[in-house]
N, C-alpha and C positions, 0 to 999 in steps of 0.2 A: 323827303326829309322834313318839310314843313308839316305834312300830314302826320308823320310819325311823332313829331314834337307835340302837335295838337292832341294826338291820342294819349301821349304820356301825361300831358297837363290834365286831361279829362279824368284819366285813371287816378291821378293824385287827388283831385278834388273829390271824386267819388269815395275813395278809401278814407280820405280825411273826414268826410261827413259821417262815415260808418264808425270810425274810431271815436269821434266826438260823441255820437249817439250812444255807443257802448259805455263810454266814460260816464256820461250823464246817468244812464240807467243803473250802472253799478253804484254810483254815489247815492242815487235815490234809494236803492236797496239797503245800503248801509244805514242811511238815515232812518228808514222804517224800522230796522232791527233795534237801533238805539232808542227810538221812540217807544216801541213796544216794551222793551226792558224797563224803561223808566216808568211806564204805566203800571207794569207788574209790581215794581217796587213800591209804588204809591198805594195800590189797592190790595196787595197781598200782605196782611199783617204778620205772616210767618217769616217774611224775608226782610231782614234788617239791612240797613245801608252798608254795603261793602262786605257783608257777612251772611252766608247762607247757613241753614241748619246743618247741611252736610259738612260745611267747613268747621262748624262748632264741634260736631261729633268727631271729625277727623282730628281736630286739635286735641280733644280729650284723649283719643287713642294714642296719639304721639307722645303724650305726657306720661302714660302708664309705663311703669318700669318693667324691664325684663326680670322675670323671676330669679331670685337669688340662688346661686349654686353653693352657698355657704353651708357647711355642715359643722355644727357646734360639738365640742367635746368638753370634758371636765377642765381641760387646759384653758378654755375660753372663758368659763365662768363656773364658780362654785358657790352654792348657797350655804347658809348655816344649816347644820343637821337638825331637823325637827325630831324630837324624841319619839320613838315608836309608841303607838297606842295613846297618843296625847291629844288627838283632835276629835271633837264631836260637834259638827257644824250643822246648823239648820238654816234653810233658805226661808226668807220672808218675802211676801208680796203685799201690795195694796195697803201699805201703812200698818200692817199688823204689829202690835206691840206685845212681845212675850210677857208673861207674868214673871214676877221675881222668882217664883218656884221653877218655872221653865228655864229662866236664865241660869239658875244654879245647876241645872242638869247639862248645860252646854258650855263649850269653850269658845266657840265662834258663831257669829251669825253672818249670813250673806244677804245683803239688802238688794232686792231685785225689782226693777232693772234700771241701770243707766243706759241710755241709747243715743246714738248720733241722730240728729234731726235732719241732716243734709250731708251731701258729699264733701262739704267743706270742713266737716269735723266738729260742728257745734253740737252740744249735748244737752239732754234734759232727762229728768226722771219720768218713769211711767206713772200712771195715775195713783193717787192715794198717799203720796209721800210728803204731805204738808207737815207731818210730825217727825220728819227724818232726824232732826237734831235732838228731839226728845228721846227717841229710841236709842240713838248713839250714846247719849248721856246715861240712860238706864243700863245699857250694856256695860259701859265702863264702871258704873257703880257696883255691878255684880261681877267685875273682873272678867268680862267677856269681850273678846276682840270683835270689832265690827268692820266687815269688808263690804265694798260696793261691787256688785256684780254687773258686768257689762254685756249687753247683747240679748241673749235668750233665744229659745227655739223658734219664735215667730218673727225674729228680726233678721233682715237681709243685710249682710255685710258684703259690699260690692268691691270690685276692682277700682272703681272711681274713688272710693273712700280710702282703701288700703294700698292700692297700687300707684297712687300719685303722692310723691313725697310731701308736697306742700300740705295736702289734705290730711295725710297720716300724721304728720308732725303737729298740725293744729289740733287734731283729735287727742293726741297724747298730752299736749299742753293743757287742754281743757279738762281732761280727766285728772291730771296732777293737781290742777287748780281746785277741782271739785273735792278731791281728797283732803287737801290742805284746809279749805274753807269749812269743811264739815267734820274735821277732826277724826277722820276715818283711819283705821289701822292697816288697810291694805286694799288690794284690788283682785277681783276674781274675773278672769276672762272667760265668759261663756259664749264664745264665738262658735256656733254650731252650723252644720250644713242646713240649708234651707230646703223646704219641701214645697214644690209647686206643681200644679197640674201640667204646665208647659215644661216638659222634661228638657228641652233644648235650653230654655231660659234658666231652668234649675241648675243644669250642669255648668252653664256660663257663670252663674253667681257662685256656685260651690267651688269652681276652679280658683276663685280668689283665695279660698282657704288653703288650697294646695300651694299656690304661688307666693302668698305673702304672709303666711302665718308666722314663720320664724322671723321675718323682717320686723313685724309688729312686736312680737314677744321680746326680741332682742333690744329694739329701740326703746320699748316701754321700760324694761328693766334698767337700762342705762339712765333714762330720764328720772325714774323713781329713786335710784341711788344718788344721782346728782342733786336732787331736790331735798332728800331726807337723810342721806347717808346710807352706805351699804348695810343691808340687813335690818334697817330700822322700820321698814314697812314690809308687810307680807304680800307676796305675789303668787297667785294660784291660777289654775285653769280647770274648767269642767269640760270633759270630752265624752264621747259616746261609749256605750257598753262595748262596742266593737268598732271596727274601722271600715265597714263595708256598707255602702249606700246602693240599694238596688234601684235602677232606673227602669228596668224591665226584667222579664224572666231570663233574659240573655245578657243583660248589661249590668255590671257591678263595678263601682269605683271606690277606692280607698282615698279619701280626701286629706286626712291628716298626714302631713309629710314625715318621712323618716329621716330627719336631718338634725336631731339633737336639741330641738327647741325646749325640751323639758329641763335642760341644765340651768335655765334661767328662772325656773319656778321653784317655790318652796315645796309645793306638792301638786299633784294632779288628781282631781276628783273624777272618778269613773261614774258616769250616769247609768248605773246598773238597773235600768227600768225602761219601759217602752221598747223592750227588745223582743217581746213576743206577747201573745194574747191568751186570755183565759187562764187555765191552771198552769200554763207554761210561762206566765208573766213573772219576771224578776225572781226566778227560782234560785235556790242555793247553788245548784250545779251551773247555772248560767254565769255565776260570778266566780266560783271556786273550783268548778269541775275541770277535768283535763283539757277541755276545749272552751273553758270559760274566759271571762273578761280579764281576770288577773293574769292568767297564763298567756293570753294573747298580748297584752300590753307590756308585760315583762320581757317576753320574747321580742317585742318591737324595739326594746331598748330602755324603757323606763324602769329604774330600779325600784325594788319593793319599798325602800326607805322613802320614796316619794309618792306612794299610792294611798289614796283615801277611797274606800269603796262607798257606793251609794245605795240607799234604801228608799223605796217609795212609801209614802204615807197615803196611798190610794190604791184602788183596784182597777184593772183594765180588762175590758171584754172585746173592745174593738178600737179603731182609730177615731180621732175626733172627740165627740162628746160621750162616747161609750166608756165612761169611767165612774167610779164612786169613791168618795173620800172615806178614809178608814173610820172616822168617828161616826159616819152615817151607817156603816156596816154594823158597828157595835150597837148603835141605837136600834137598828132593826133586829139585831140578834144579841140581846144583853148577856146571855149565858154562852156565847160562842166559844168554842174550844180554842185554847191557845195554839193548838197544833193544826188548826184548819187554815188553809191558804187560798180557798176559793169558795164562792157561794154561787148558787143558781138564782138569777134575778132577772126580772123584766123591768128595765128602767123606764122605758117609754110607755108602758101599759098598752102598747099597740102591737108591737112585734112579738117575736118569740122570746122565750127566756134564754139567757146566755150565761156562760161561765165568767165570773168576775174574779180574776186572780189577784191576790195581794200577799203581803207578808204579815203573818200573825206574830204574836209575842215569841213563840218558840223559834221561829225562823230568824227573826232579827237578832235574838240572843245567839243563835248558832253562827250567824254571819260575823258578829262581833268576836266570838271565841276564835273562829278560824283566822280572822285578821290579826288577832293577838298572837296566835301561833306563828304566823308568818312575819311578825314584827312590822306590819304595815303601819302607816302613819295614823290612821284612824278611820272614822266613819262620818259620812254626811247624809242628809236626808232632804227630800223634796216632798212636801214642805210642811212647816210647823203647823199651819192651819188645819192639816188633816188629822192631827192627833186628838185624843181625848185628854182631859186635864191630867197633869202628872200624878195627882193623888188617886187616880182611877186605877184599878187593878189591871186594866187592859192597855195602859199607856205604853206605847212603843218607845217614846223618848226615855221614860223612867226605866224601862227594861234594859235599853242599850246603855244608858249611863251607869246603871248598877253593875252590869257585866264588864264594862270598860274599866271601871275602878276596882274591880274585884282582884 
């Protein structure tokens, strides 16, 4: 029995030493982990105290709203009827001031562009607009309405801006403030799909258009009415010639949602250009043909009474820099026929000659006539800087204005 007790005591002491050793080693391990983490926080500038970059990204994602399932109808909102054939709007960039003669040919100008400077919704103008107030004053002196255009083809509108209520509401407040402070007559939403080489990133960004377009349009209209009174400011949007964005030869996505957002707008401007290249660029058929832009968008749900068609004041042979402004075409070909809609030209002087398709005088007049037959709202063009002076016999603006008033 004594030997048995001695053996028990010895086993106890041995096990006790082992447990103590295990306990000490475990705590040393914990201490090393804590020490290494503290060193990482001190020496890694990307890791902030108590907040990792992963946590920040996760926090942003959790703030992004679920896409709205709301579908607007006439019962939700009705704008004042804009008389048919009453709009002739020109886009301006980089501080261009129209002459009084040009102002007299237009009813509206769209000053381009106001853009968000960050996800929080702060805004600023693109370059060249130090004379903004001067141009607005000149427009009003000529009885022309001045709209501010937001976005533009090269501007990326993300889910972090539009899908987070706080940021979206801040953007809306800043735009409203900008309109008020600069005595503007309205707002043109030029939120377009973005084009990126990285097609995964491109689709992610463009999905924001699908998910939050009606949310922004609806909330902006409500804010505009609250600030200035219903119908006292114009609210328009520019959209693509069609609604199909190709990501590859096998993948095509329509990003503008079919949920009634147009009910909140006074009119929708169709960007009937950059839809094809060479002699196929911006043709009459691509706008008014059976498979053209007007047919597509009216079938989509937008009434003819809210449609403004678009005309390019430039020629296109390819994407990117392969374009020519209309006045340069006239300068190169002073006696060019009014019925000609493309020229063969080598812009780079290095590569081969290409077709540069544009709209001549006869085509723009034909487009205006067809719009009048359909009782569309009117015509817009991108952009005024591309035209020759209005007293020139080849002026596109002069030809369209004359036909619209006829």
